[in-house]
C-alpha positions as a printed Julia matrix, in Angstrom:
189×3 Matrix{Float64}:
 24.65  203.26   -98.45
 27.76  203.47   -95.6
 24.61  202.93   -93.31
 24.01  199.61   -94.78
 27.39  198.62   -95.12
 28.11  199.67   -91.45
 24.43  197.33   -90.68
 26.05  194.55   -92.57
 29.01  194.63   -90.78
 27.72  194.63   -87.13
 25.6   191.76   -88.47
 28.65  189.56   -89.29
 30.24  190.94   -86.46
 27.15  189.5    -83.9
 26.89  185.95   -85.77
 31.04  185.77   -85.6
 30.48  186.26   -82.0
 27.17  184.19   -81.65
 29.64  181.04   -83.27
 32.32  182.18   -80.79
 30.48  181.46   -77.9
 28.61  178.34   -79.1
 31.78  176.7    -79.65
 33.12  177.89   -76.42
 30.41  176.0    -75.08
 30.8   172.92   -76.27
 34.17  173.36   -75.85
 33.87  173.6    -72.39
 31.54  170.66   -72.37
 33.32  168.1    -73.81
 36.34  169.41   -71.16
 34.28  168.81   -67.9
 33.2   164.8    -69.71
 37.13  164.26   -70.6
 38.02  165.5    -66.97
 35.08  163.59   -65.4
 36.33  160.29   -67.41
 39.81  160.73   -66.48
 38.98  161.47   -62.83
 36.86  158.33   -62.1
 37.5   155.98   -65.41
 35.32  155.31   -68.64
 31.93  154.3    -68.42
 30.38  151.2    -70.35
 31.06  151.46   -74.67
 27.0   151.66   -73.7
 27.2   154.89   -72.52
 30.42  156.25   -74.46
 28.33  155.87   -77.43
 25.02  157.65   -76.28
 27.33  160.49   -74.57
 28.85  160.69   -78.29
 25.54  160.92   -79.45
 24.25  163.5    -77.36
 27.53  165.68   -77.87
 26.16  165.69   -81.81
 22.76  166.04   -80.74
 24.64  170.03   -78.5
 26.96  170.58   -81.67
 23.36  170.58   -84.04
 21.79  172.63   -81.3
 24.15  175.45   -81.31
 24.34  175.3    -84.89
 28.09  174.66   -85.15
 30.52  172.29   -87.03
 32.74  171.23   -84.42
 35.52  173.06   -82.44
 38.0   174.54   -85.66
 37.0   176.52   -87.81
 38.41  174.85   -91.01
 38.33  171.23   -89.38
 41.15  169.26   -89.9
 41.17  165.81   -91.52
 42.27  162.45   -89.93
 42.99  158.91   -91.46
 42.53  155.95   -89.34
 43.88  152.11   -89.02
 44.78  149.39   -87.45
 47.72  147.63   -88.47
 47.61  144.68   -85.74
 43.86  145.0    -84.6
 41.14  143.02   -86.57
 38.2   144.24   -84.46
 39.26  147.88   -83.62
 36.71  148.28   -80.9
 38.74  151.49   -79.13
 38.93  152.89   -82.71
 35.61  152.95   -83.7
 34.91  155.03   -80.31
 37.66  157.42   -81.33
 36.48  157.85   -85.01
 33.1   158.44   -83.73
 34.39  161.38   -80.48
 36.97  162.87   -83.56
 33.6   163.46   -85.68
 32.12  164.88   -82.67
 35.06  167.61   -82.25
 34.78  168.17   -85.8
 37.56  166.16   -86.79
 36.63  165.15   -90.91
 37.26  161.42   -90.36
 38.26  158.73   -93.19
 39.4   155.14   -92.04
 41.61  152.96   -94.01
 40.06  150.32   -92.32
 41.17  147.67   -89.98
 44.75  145.54   -90.47
 46.21  147.68   -93.4
 49.49  147.07   -94.27
 52.23  150.05   -93.76
 52.68  150.6    -96.62
 48.48  151.09   -97.43
 48.92  153.85   -94.85
 51.94  155.55   -95.78
 50.38  155.87   -99.37
 47.01  157.45   -98.07
 48.83  159.31   -96.16
 51.14  160.83   -98.56
 47.92  161.25  -101.35
 46.04  162.81   -98.66
 48.45  165.16   -96.56
 46.05  164.38   -93.64
 46.75  166.36   -90.14
 45.83  163.36   -87.95
 46.73  159.24   -88.39
 44.86  157.54   -85.42
 45.96  154.39   -84.59
 45.73  151.3    -83.09
 48.53  149.13   -81.74
 47.86  146.29   -79.9
 51.51  143.9    -80.45
 55.08  144.99   -79.39
 55.75  143.48   -83.18
 54.7   146.26   -84.68
 57.15  148.86   -83.4
 59.09  148.73   -86.82
 56.21  149.0    -89.56
 55.43  152.17   -87.05
 58.78  153.81   -87.47
 58.77  153.46   -90.72
 55.12  154.97   -91.21
 56.47  158.1    -88.95
 59.42  158.26   -91.28
 57.53  158.59   -94.44
 54.72  160.74   -93.16
 53.77  164.1    -94.76
 55.91  166.81   -92.35
 52.17  167.96   -91.5
 50.62  164.56   -89.95
 51.26  163.57   -86.23
 50.28  160.33   -85.1
 47.85  159.93   -81.94
 47.6   156.28   -81.08
 46.81  154.05   -78.59
 46.72  150.36   -77.44
 47.64  148.17   -74.96
 51.48  148.45   -76.06
 52.16  152.68   -74.6
 51.25  151.15   -71.17
 53.02  148.2    -71.16
 56.56  150.08   -72.71
 55.99  154.16   -71.87
 58.98  154.2    -74.34
 57.63  152.91   -77.65
 56.1   156.05   -78.63
 59.22  157.37   -78.31
 61.1   155.08   -80.79
 58.25  154.4    -83.44
 58.04  158.44   -83.99
 54.71  158.74   -82.26
 53.69  162.05   -81.45
 51.03  161.33   -78.52
 50.13  157.98   -77.18
 46.45  159.11   -75.54
 45.75  156.29   -72.63
 42.12  156.23   -73.91
 39.09  158.38   -75.38
 39.02  161.0    -72.54
 42.84  161.73   -73.0
 42.23  162.32   -76.71
 39.35  164.49   -76.18
 41.61  166.79   -74.53
 44.92  166.35   -76.25
 42.65  167.45   -79.54
 41.1   170.17   -77.27
 44.77  171.81   -76.97
 44.8   171.03   -80.39
 42.08  173.54   -81.33
 42.94  176.3    -79.76
């Protein structure tokens, strides 16, 4: 009986070790891709989509769910972006790395975003911000979020005004998907 328990414990340890090795390999592939894009610039949207599909395929072949044992939740939205192209890329890559993504939709009111965050208690709120006149609304959202929720945002306002993120309570302004991946790699450790 004791030998059976030891054998079972050894098998469990080996499975956990193999899982950790697979996650480490996946993390390394993502890190290399993000580093290449930061160094030489982002490829076309088509190549971004193909790369994301390849990462999902690799994740499935490695038989892992992502970078976290317990995946974080990210709500996504825009207030002033009716197209959401950048947000769609972030959502796709967030899914690749194992984040549970719930899209609130485009052009949402601050009140709708706050209500969803208070109800869902996400780990992250991902947003695209295009207009400088969103400053007061962003600050109001940041003030009323659950304490554990971190805002990750992107968009041209952050490169146009480097202090915009700090003034509005944004925790991290991602220049593009490569910087988003780097931020999330650090958060997953």
